[in-house]
C-alpha angles and dihedrals in degrees: 000000000000112000103162117217120011133207118193130182124186153134131243127183091347095310124111123220143176123214132192132190131189111214112177142171097180104040109023094152096088136118138198119230131183110235108180108285096001144049119233126208112203140157121257088227110053088202088071087074088070090061096046126009093196098069099083123059146115105282095183130033127180122218110178107285093357129082118201122201129185145147096244149011090305085086089072094049092047091049091049094049092049088049089054091054103267115144112250095245091053093043091053093044094047094045095048090047090050096050102029121185122334114269096228129123091275097044085235113206121239112234130190143169142179137198133203124165108312095342131088137179134203132189141177133190112202128174093264104031148012121219136178132175142182121228133195108223114223121194112296093000129139138178131196146188129191136194096244136031094349097060096136119088105255142166116259135191103243135125143155141166110229131013095274092053093048093048090051092046089053090050091049096054107129096251128112132269104015114187109169140329144204141191148187118217126191110232096185092261100051143318124298118203126220138177138194120208111172 
């Protein structure tokens, strides 16, 4: 099944994490790269940006004890609102309302998530609705949302210890057209970032 981009939030061995995967049919030549406190998704060929402005963005942003994950520039707005004191659920809801879905040929939904301690949040902005929800993270639990087909918030079997493991686990989800992946993993003192580019 092809589901497009994927946001996953979870907890393994008492540590929360956020994962992201690019799955793409149209622009598979992309990579994730750690850039300080964020992870950037960008095309290998910069000229691809002229064909689609939505293919480069920060997919993960860190704000203190919170990690934000998203499939577009809404990640920056969510992170900035949390930094200003907005609750994660409100930050996700407001940012998705402000941006709405992507105005591309598929009306691609914008998706987002955040994790902090044993709490997580997911959100989606589709053409006809915007939804956001808070989750309590039990031990070894994870929830996901994707841009196509799997647009409901749902439990998923995925885990990893450390950012590299979580990024690889996101890439290895049994869904079509994986391109690259990234994650933020809480170490106990802060988040570490990891990417997987095959």
